[in-house]
N, C-alpha and C positions, 0 to 999 in steps of 0.2 A: 744158676740156682734152679729151684723147682717150685711149682705152685699147684694148687687145686682151687677150683672155683665153681660157681653156679651161674648160669645165664638164663635170662628170660627175654622175650621180645615178641616180634611180630613177623609173620610171613604174609605179605600182601601179593596177591596174584590176580591176573586177568586172563580169562579163558573164554572162548566162544563169545566175546564181547561183553562178558559179565565180570565184575570185580568181586573178590571176596578176601577176607582177612581171617587169620587164625593165630592164636597165641602159641608160642613155642617156649620150651624150657628144657633144662637138663644140666648135666655136670660136665666139667672139663678138668684136664690135668695136663701139665706140660713143663716146659723149662724155658729159661731166659738167659741171654748173654748180654752183657752191657759194660759200660765204662762211665764212671762219674769223675768229675774234676771240680775241686774246690780250691780257690785261691787262698793263699796264706792270709789269715786274719779276716777273711770275708765269710759271711754266712751263706752266700749264694752258691748253689751247686748246679753244674751243667752236666747233662749226661745224654747218652744214647742207649737204646735198648732194643733188642730183637728177641721176639718170643714165638713159640709155636705150641699149640694145644691140641690134644685129642679131645673130642667132645661127642656128646650124644644129644645136643640141643636140637629139639625137634618136636613134632606132633604127628599123630596119626588119627585116622577116622575110619569108621566102619559103618556101612549102611546095608540094610537087608530089604530086598524087594522080591516077594514071592519066594522062589527057590534059589535065588542068587544072593550071594554075599559079596559086596564090593568093599575094597580097602584102598586107602590112599595114605601116603606118608611123605614127610619131608624131614631130613636129618642133616644138620651141619656136622659133618664127620671130623673136620679139623679146621682151625683158623690160626692165623698168625698176625703179628704186627711188627712194624719197624717204626720206632718212635723216638722223638727228642724229649728230654725231661728238663724241667727247670724247677729247682727246689730251694727252699729256705731252711737252713739247719741251725739249731741251737742245741748245745750240749750234745746228746746222742740221738736226737729226734730230728727228722726232716719231713716237712710237708712239701708235696710237689704236684705240679700239673704236667700233663704229658699229651702228646698228639702226634699223628703221622699217618702212615699207610696201613691199611688192613686188607686181608684177603681171607677167603675161606672156601672150602669145598662142600657143596651142598648136594644131596641126592634126593630126588623126588621119584616116587613110584606109584603106580596104580595097578590093581589086580581085581579079578572077579573069580568066584568059585561057585559052581552050581552043585546042587545036591546029587546030581548024577555023576559027579567026579570030574567034570570038565573044569579046567582052570586056565586062565590066561593072565598075563601081567607084562608090564613094561616099566623100566626104570632108566633114569639118566642122571649123570652127575655133571655139575658145572662148577667152575671156579669163579667166584664173585670177587671183585676188587673194589675197594672203597676207601674209607677213611675212619679214623678213630680219635677220640678225645677222652680225657679222664683225669684222674688225680689219685693221690694216695698219701699214706703216712708210712715212713720207714724208720725203724729203730735199729741202732747199732747195738747188738747184743754184747759182743766182745770184739776184739780186733779182727777185722776182715770177715765178720759174720753179721748179717742183718736179717731182720724179719720185716715183712711188709703186708699191708692191707691196701688193695687197689681196686678202684672202680673204673671200668672202661665202657664207653658207648661205641659200638661198631655199626657203621652204616655200610653194609656190604654191597649196596647197589643192586641193579636190576640185570637179570640174565634171562634169555629165552630158552625154554625147554621143549623138546619134541617138535622142532619146527617142521620137519618133513616126514616124521615117522608115521603118524596117523593123520589123514586129511582133517583139518579143522581142529585138531587137539592142541596144537602148539600154543603155549601160553607163556607169559612173562611172570617171573617171581622176583620179589624185592625183599631183602632180609635186613632187619634192624634188631640188634642184640645189645642188652645191658648185662655186663658181667661184674661180679665181685669175686676177687681172688685173694687168697692168702699165700704168701711165698716166703721162702728161706733162701738167702744168697750167701 
């Protein structure tokens, strides 16, 4: 199936011995593969799902000091999950909870431009690995076609960026994201 969604969350970082936090948000789109099993006469549904999303969930900042403009950004380029699902179905509606492994690729960059044309910048991408939990509602539209609304919380853990690139610049970044997705299977 396919899905589109919106995510919001926090990027928490520690650099130069100081901590800071900023909100992140953006859109996502992707697909999912899975399998559900429901025993004859039972309302309980057991499933597994693997999904992958392209996203632009992030934030950027600009600061001006004299003749220099500085920029910083963080963007979660994609994320995915591998989850178990437990649902309760009646008629053509199922309410479910889900949880499992989550991962995502995040890019962080810094740049500066002077009004004399001098520019410098640096970026680095890291894969964060963590966990996810959530839930949703899925409707059977017609045989073999379902629509769903799903909430996921992704804790993508902590990664170190620029450890040896610029002396003293290396910092840790921790990502937490809340997503709401609508999908068609």
